[in-house]
DRENVOKOL-376194 format. One record per residue (C-alpha): x, y, z; residue in three letters. Coordinates in steps of 0.2 Angstrom, whole numbers. Each point is the difference from the previous one (the first is absolute). Example, Ala and Ser with C-alpha at 12.3 -4.5 7.8 and 13.67 -1.06 7.14 Angstrom:
BEGIN
<<62, -22, 39>, Ala>
<<6, 17, -3>, Ser>
This chain:
BEGIN
<<-369, 329, 803>, Met>
<<15, 3, -10>, Glu>
<<6, 16, 9>, Asp>
<<-2, -11, 17>, Ile>
<<10, -13, -6>, Lys>
<<14, 12, -5>, Lys>
<<0, 9, 17>, Trp>
<<1, -16, 10>, Ile>
<<14, -7, -11>, Lys>
<<9, 18, 1>, Lys>
<<-5, 1, 20>, Asn>
<<-1, -17, 6>, Gly>
<<11, 1, 14>, Ser>
<<-8, 16, 6>, Thr>
<<-17, -8, -2>, Ala>
<<5, -16, 9>, Phe>
<<7, 11, 16>, Phe>
<<-15, 10, -1>, Ala>
<<-12, -14, 3>, Val>
<<13, -8, 13>, Leu>
<<-1, 17, 10>, Leu>
<<-18, 0, 0>, Val>
<<-2, -19, 5>, Val>
<<13, 4, 14>, Leu>
<<-10, 16, 7>, Leu>
<<-17, -10, -2>, Val>
<<4, -18, 6>, Ser>
<<5, -2, 18>, Pro>
<<7, -18, -4>, Asp>
<<11, 8, -14>, Ala>
<<6, 12, 12>, Lys>
<<3, -14, 12>, Ala>
<<9, -10, -12>, Trp>
<<12, 15, -5>, Leu>
<<4, 3, 18>, Met>
<<4, -17, 4>, Arg>
<<12, -1, -14>, Gln>
<<8, 15, 8>, Val>
<<0, -9, 17>, Ala>
<<8, -15, -6>, Ser>
<<15, 9, -6>, Thr>
<<4, 2, 19>, Gly>
<<0, 20, 0>, Leu>
<<-16, -1, 12>, Leu>
<<6, -12, 13>, Asn>
<<-3, 3, 18>, Ser>
<<10, -8, 15>, Ser>
<<-1, -4, 17>, Ile>
<<9, 13, 12>, Ser>
<<10, -4, 16>, Glu>
<<-9, -3, 16>, Ser>
<<-1, 14, 14>, Lys>
<<-1, -4, 17>, Glu>
<<-18, 1, 7>, Met>
<<-2, 5, 18>, Asn>
<<-18, -8, 0>, Ser>
<<-6, -19, 1>, Ser>
<<-17, 5, -8>, Thr>
<<-2, -2, -18>, Pro>
<<2, 17, -9>, Leu>
<<-16, 0, -9>, Tyr>
<<-11, -9, 14>, Ala>
<<-18, 5, -3>, Gly>
<<1, 1, -18>, Phe>
<<-16, -10, -4>, Met>
<<-2, -8, -18>, Leu>
<<-13, -14, -6>, Lys>
<<2, -15, -12>, Asn>
<<-12, -3, -14>, Glu>
<<-12, -9, 11>, Asp>
<<-1, 13, 13>, Gly>
<<13, -8, 14>, Thr>
<<7, 14, 9>, Ala>
<<20, 2, 0>, Ile>
<<9, 10, 13>, Asn>
<<18, 2, -4>, Thr>
<<4, -1, 18>, Ala>
<<-5, -18, -2>, Asp>
<<14, -3, -12>, Leu>
<<14, 3, 12>, Lys>
<<16, -11, -5>, Gly>
<<-4, -1, -19>, Lys>
<<6, 9, -14>, Val>
<<-14, 11, -8>, Ile>
<<0, 5, -19>, Phe>
<<-13, 14, -1>, Ile>
<<-6, 6, -18>, Asn>
<<-13, 14, -1>, Phe>
<<-8, 0, -17>, Trp>
<<-15, 3, -12>, Ala>
<<-6, -8, -16>, Ser>
<<-1, 15, -9>, Trp>
<<19, 5, 4>, Cys>
<<12, -4, -15>, Pro>
<<15, -2, 10>, Pro>
<<-9, -10, 13>, Cys>
<<-5, -12, -15>, Arg>
<<18, 0, -6>, Ala>
<<8, -6, 15>, Glu>
<<-14, -12, 5>, Phe>
<<7, -15, -10>, Pro>
<<17, 1, 10>, Ser>
<<-9, 1, 16>, Ile>
<<-10, -15, -5>, Gln>
<<16, -9, -5>, Glu>
<<7, 5, 18>, Phe>
<<-15, -6, 8>, Tyr>
<<0, -17, -8>, Glu>
<<18, -2, 7>, Lys>
<<-3, 4, 17>, Tyr>
<<-18, -3, 2>, Arg>
<<2, -16, 12>, Asn>
<<14, 7, 10>, His>
<<-6, 1, 17>, Pro>
<<8, 16, 5>, Asp>
<<-6, 10, -15>, Met>
<<-15, 9, -2>, Val>
<<-7, 9, -15>, Phe>
<<-13, 15, 2>, Leu>
<<-5, 5, -17>, Thr>
<<-11, 15, 5>, Val>
<<-12, 5, -14>, Asn>
<<-6, 18, 0>, Leu>
<<-12, 1, -13>, Asp>
<<-16, 10, 5>, Asp>
<<-10, -16, -6>, Asn>
<<10, -15, 6>, Pro>
<<-10, -10, -11>, Glu>
<<11, 8, -15>, Leu>
<<15, -5, 10>, Gly>
<<-7, -18, 1>, Lys>
<<-5, -1, -18>, Ala>
<<18, 6, -5>, Tyr>
<<8, -14, 9>, Leu>
<<-12, -13, -7>, Lys>
<<1, 6, -18>, Gln>
<<21, -1, 1>, Lys>
<<-2, -17, 10>, Asn>
<<11, 8, 14>, Phe>
<<0, -10, 17>, Thr>
<<6, 12, 12>, Ile>
<<-10, 5, 16>, Pro>
<<-14, 12, -5>, Phe>
<<0, 12, 16>, Ile>
<<-9, 16, 5>, Thr>
<<3, 13, 12>, Ser>
<<-11, 0, 16>, Ala>
<<5, 15, 8>, Gly>
<<12, 15, -1>, Ala>
<<16, -5, -10>, Ile>
<<15, 7, 10>, Pro>
<<8, 15, -11>, Lys>
<<18, -9, 3>, Asp>
<<-5, -14, -11>, Leu>
<<-11, 9, -13>, Tyr>
<<-1, 18, -3>, Ser>
<<-11, 0, -16>, Gly>
<<12, -5, -14>, Ser>
<<-4, -16, -10>, Leu>
<<7, -12, 1>, Pro>
<<8, 0, 16>, Thr>
<<11, -16, 6>, Thr>
<<6, -3, 19>, Val>
<<9, -14, 7>, Val>
<<0, -2, 18>, Leu>
<<12, -10, 9>, Asp>
<<-4, -14, 15>, Lys>
<<0, 15, 12>, Lys>
<<-11, 11, -9>, Gly>
<<13, 11, -6>, Glu>
<<-2, 8, -17>, Ile>
<<16, -7, -12>, Arg>
<<-8, 5, -17>, Leu>
<<-11, 14, -4>, His>
<<-1, 3, -20>, His>
<<-13, 11, -7>, Gln>
<<-2, -3, -20>, Gly>
<<2, -16, -11>, Leu>
<<14, -12, 5>, Ala>
<<5, -18, -6>, Asp>
<<-2, -13, 16>, Tyr>
<<4, -15, -10>, Ser>
<<18, 3, -1>, Lys>
<<13, -12, 9>, Asp>
<<9, 14, 9>, Ser>
<<-17, 5, 8>, Phe>
<<-4, -18, 4>, Tyr>
<<18, -1, 9>, Ala>
<<-5, 16, 10>, Gln>
<<-16, -9, 6>, Ile>
<<8, -15, 4>, Asp>
<<12, 9, 11>, Glu>
<<-15, 7, 9>, Leu>
<<-8, -16, 2>, Leu>
<<17, -7, 8>, Asn>
<<0, 13, 13>, Gln>
<<-5, -6, 18>, Lys>
<<-16, 7, 5>, Arg>
């Protein structure tokens, strides 16, 4: 016992960092916390791109079918004239967990805006895991699942992926990986899209 105390006294910082590393490797919430700290620095911010003129009056992703928690179908074609925030996520994904508090904050700020739609699309193999995660963390964002094929232009397999469509259905943001969506600079860009005419 005396030898262990001496070793800890001599190598305390090494032991601390070893335990911390093990916790980060094992716990998705610990990984998410660390990633959230990095995202809060602004290094991972994403931004809205400039508009490209579209030749078609049909929304870009008409036919992309989703369903909400109670099973009601959602067709993105019906959302023409709205700014659409789409986030593809899974409960097991540490970067998804890391960015969720910022998405929740963004949702709280804009949830009642008549021209803003949130499609937070859960891609867990078992949707019940996603529902349980939202409930456990007290997130109130909409629980949406895919009801058909997801267009490759929106999602190509990397989690998390976030897409913002403007009122014409044009992709104005396509970001793969962790980002912070609770920054004033991001809100200003969303406000700009919301203020554009349909």
